[in-house]
C-alpha positions as CSV (number, residue, x, y, z in Angstrom):
1,M,184.0,114.7,196.2
2,T,184.9,116.3,192.9
3,A,186.0,119.8,191.9
4,T,183.4,120.4,189.2
5,L,179.6,119.9,188.9
6,A,180.0,118.2,185.6
7,E,182.4,115.6,186.9
8,A,180.0,114.9,190.0
9,E,177.0,114.5,187.5
10,A,179.1,112.1,185.4
11,L,180.1,110.1,188.4
12,R,176.5,110.0,189.7
13,T,175.3,108.7,186.3
14,Q,177.9,105.9,186.3
15,A,177.0,104.9,189.8
16,V,173.3,104.9,189.2
17,Q,173.9,102.8,186.0
18,G,175.6,100.1,188.2
19,A,179.3,101.1,188.4
20,D,181.0,100.2,191.5
21,V,180.8,103.3,193.8
22,A,183.9,102.3,195.8
23,Q,186.0,102.0,192.6
24,L,184.7,105.3,191.3
25,A,185.6,107.0,194.6
26,K,189.2,105.5,194.6
27,E,189.8,106.5,191.1
28,R,188.1,110.0,190.8
29,S,187.4,111.5,194.2
30,V,189.5,114.4,195.5
31,G,188.2,114.0,199.0
32,A,189.2,112.3,202.3
33,G,187.1,109.2,201.4
34,K,189.3,108.4,198.3
35,E,191.5,105.8,200.1
36,T,188.5,104.1,201.7
37,G,186.5,103.8,198.5
38,G,184.3,106.6,199.6
39,D,183.4,105.2,203.0
40,I,183.4,108.2,205.3
41,G,181.9,106.3,208.3
42,W,178.8,107.0,210.4
43,H,177.5,110.6,210.6
44,I,174.8,112.0,212.8
45,K,172.7,115.2,212.5
46,A,174.4,118.3,213.8
47,L,171.7,118.9,216.5
48,D,172.2,115.4,217.9
49,H,176.0,116.0,217.9
50,Q,175.5,119.3,219.8
51,I,173.1,117.6,222.3
52,Q,175.5,114.8,223.0
53,T,178.4,117.3,223.5
54,L,176.3,119.5,225.9
55,S,175.3,116.4,227.9
56,G,178.9,115.6,228.5
57,Q,179.4,112.9,225.9
58,T,182.0,112.8,223.2
59,P,180.3,111.7,220.0
60,E,182.3,109.4,217.8
61,E,180.3,110.2,214.7
62,K,181.0,113.1,212.4
63,T,178.5,115.7,211.0
64,F,177.9,116.9,207.5
65,F,177.8,120.6,206.5
66,P,174.2,121.9,206.5
67,Q,173.2,121.5,202.9
68,L,174.6,118.0,202.7
69,E,173.1,117.0,205.9
70,A,169.6,117.8,204.6
71,V,170.2,115.7,201.5
72,A,172.0,112.8,203.1
73,F,169.3,112.2,205.8
74,S,166.6,112.3,203.3
75,L,168.0,109.4,201.2
76,E,166.6,105.8,201.2
77,Q,169.1,103.0,201.6
78,G,171.1,102.4,198.4
79,Q,170.0,105.8,197.0
80,I,172.6,108.2,195.5
81,S,172.2,111.9,196.0
82,Q,172.3,114.6,193.4
83,P,175.6,116.6,193.6
84,V,175.7,119.1,196.4
85,K,178.1,122.1,196.4
86,G,180.0,122.4,199.6
87,P,181.3,125.4,201.4
88,D,184.8,124.6,200.0
89,G,183.5,124.9,196.4
90,N,183.7,121.1,195.7
91,Y,180.8,119.0,194.9
92,Y,179.7,116.0,197.0
93,L,177.7,112.8,196.3
94,V,176.3,110.6,199.0
95,K,175.2,107.0,198.7
96,L,173.4,105.8,201.7
97,E,174.6,102.3,202.5
98,E,173.1,101.7,205.9
99,R,170.9,103.6,208.3
100,Q,170.8,103.0,212.1
101,P,167.3,103.5,213.6
102,E,167.0,106.7,215.6
103,R,167.2,106.0,219.3
104,I,165.3,108.3,221.6
105,R,166.9,107.9,225.1
106,P,164.5,108.3,228.0
107,L,164.9,111.2,230.3
108,T,165.8,108.9,233.2
109,E,168.9,107.8,231.2
110,L,169.9,111.4,230.5
111,W,169.1,113.0,233.9
112,D,172.6,112.7,235.4
113,Q,174.3,114.1,232.3
114,L,171.8,117.0,231.9
115,H,172.1,117.8,235.6
116,A,175.9,117.9,235.6
117,G,175.8,120.1,232.4
118,L,173.4,122.6,233.9
119,L,175.2,122.7,237.1
120,L,178.5,123.4,235.3
121,Q,176.8,126.1,233.2
122,K,175.3,127.8,236.4
123,R,178.8,127.7,238.0
124,Q,180.4,129.3,235.0
125,E,177.8,132.0,234.9
126,A,178.2,132.8,238.6
127,L,181.9,132.9,238.3
128,Q,181.6,135.3,235.3
129,D,179.2,137.5,237.3
130,H,181.6,137.6,240.2
131,L,184.5,138.6,238.0
132,D,182.5,141.2,236.3
133,E,181.6,142.7,239.7
134,L,185.3,142.7,240.8
135,W,186.3,144.5,237.6
136,A,183.5,147.1,238.1
137,K,184.4,147.8,241.8
138,G,188.3,148.0,241.6
139,N,191.1,149.3,239.8
140,V,192.4,146.1,238.3
141,Q,195.8,146.1,236.6
142,L,197.4,143.2,234.9
143,N,200.9,142.5,235.9
144,E,202.3,141.2,232.6
145,A,205.6,140.1,234.3
146,R,203.9,137.7,236.7
147,L,201.9,136.1,233.9
148,E,205.0,134.8,232.2
């Protein structure tokens, strides 16, 4: 990550010409990957992260911001992206080192997680409906003293 487009373009040119990307990141990055030579670990698509979360899993992988996700997941192994401006105003470069093949899990494997997630969602909706009814029917007053 760099602060300017010109610096990001210069770093990309050096990397494409064979400079050590890890060394460039250590010396010139202003981002979190500086200490690790630009290695920011595994990332997954935001949609996959959301699906895992909704199905009760806690994904270990991180996600990119939308513009960088589109670029990063279109790269071939070893390819270096063009600079991408992030929401923080900095410029990002991605070099794809390795890609894990997509794994589509069969429905039978996901059934229990999906069922539990849907059941929880239905319970929350029913509870909210019940609370809404109670608020509509009665004169509800909050006793601030008892909340403390």
